[in-house]
C-alpha positions in Angstrom: 228.8 25.8 56.7 231.0 24.2 59.4 234.0 26.2 58.3 232.0 29.4 58.3 230.9 28.8 61.9 234.4 27.9 63.2 235.7 31.4 62.2 233.6 33.2 64.8 234.3 33.8 68.5 231.9 33.6 71.5 231.5 37.4 71.5 230.3 37.3 67.8 227.1 35.5 68.7 224.1 37.8 69.3 220.6 36.6 70.3 217.5 38.6 69.3 214.9 39.3 72.0 212.7 36.8 70.2 215.3 34.1 70.5 215.9 34.8 74.2 212.2 34.6 74.8 211.8 31.4 72.9 214.8 29.8 74.6 213.1 30.4 78.0 209.7 29.0 76.7 211.3 25.9 75.1 214.0 25.2 77.8 216.9 25.7 75.4 220.3 26.3 77.1 221.9 29.3 75.3 225.4 28.6 76.6 225.2 25.1 75.1 223.8 26.6 71.8 226.7 29.0 71.6 229.1 26.1 72.1 227.3 24.2 69.4 227.5 27.1 67.0 231.2 27.7 67.6 232.1 23.9 67.5 229.4 22.4 65.3 230.2 18.7 65.9 226.5 18.0 66.7 225.3 19.8 63.6 223.0 17.3 61.9 221.6 19.4 59.1 221.6 22.9 57.7 219.2 24.5 55.2 219.9 27.7 53.4 217.1 30.2 53.6 216.6 33.4 51.5 218.4 36.4 53.2 217.0 39.9 53.3 220.3 41.6 52.5 222.9 40.8 49.8 225.9 40.4 52.1 224.1 38.0 54.5 223.6 34.3 54.6 220.6 32.8 56.5 220.4 29.1 57.7 218.1 26.9 59.6 220.4 24.6 61.6 219.5 21.4 63.5 221.7 20.1 66.3 221.2 16.5 67.4 221.4 16.3 71.2 220.3 12.7 71.7 218.2 10.1 69.8 215.1 11.9 71.0 216.1 15.6 71.2 216.9 18.1 68.5 217.6 21.8 68.9 217.0 24.0 65.9 218.2 27.6 65.3 217.6 30.1 62.5 220.8 32.1 62.2 222.0 35.0 60.0 225.7 35.1 59.3 227.3 38.5 58.4 230.0 40.1 60.5 228.6 38.2 63.5 226.1 35.3 64.0 222.6 36.6 64.8 220.3 34.0 66.2 216.8 34.8 65.2 214.8 32.0 66.9 215.4 28.6 68.6 213.3 25.4 68.8 213.5 22.2 70.6 211.9 18.9 69.6 211.6 16.0 72.0 211.0 13.1 69.7 212.9 11.1 67.2 214.3 13.3 64.4 211.2 14.4 62.6 210.5 14.5 58.9 211.4 18.2 58.8 215.0 17.5 59.6 215.2 14.5 57.3 214.1 16.7 54.3 217.2 18.9 54.6 220.5 17.6 53.4 222.7 15.8 55.9 226.1 17.2 56.5 
């Protein structure tokens, strides 16, 4: 997963309207999320989701920002990285994140 993300450039990351709207509602910094996707050193866990198309890969990624804050993103990887939605949790890493395999 980390090697796949490192292959892309800043211009290759596209946000859907839904992701843009959710980032405003949930106070997620998109510049920081782009940085995290390109250099995933804060990537805590990633879970593969079923993709709609054969040549796509879909993941739910969790980035650990601090002991109490986690940012999640659902992304589709193809020729570019498409960010479907973003979330932000302001508590200790919840059970949802712990269920997924740690990297």
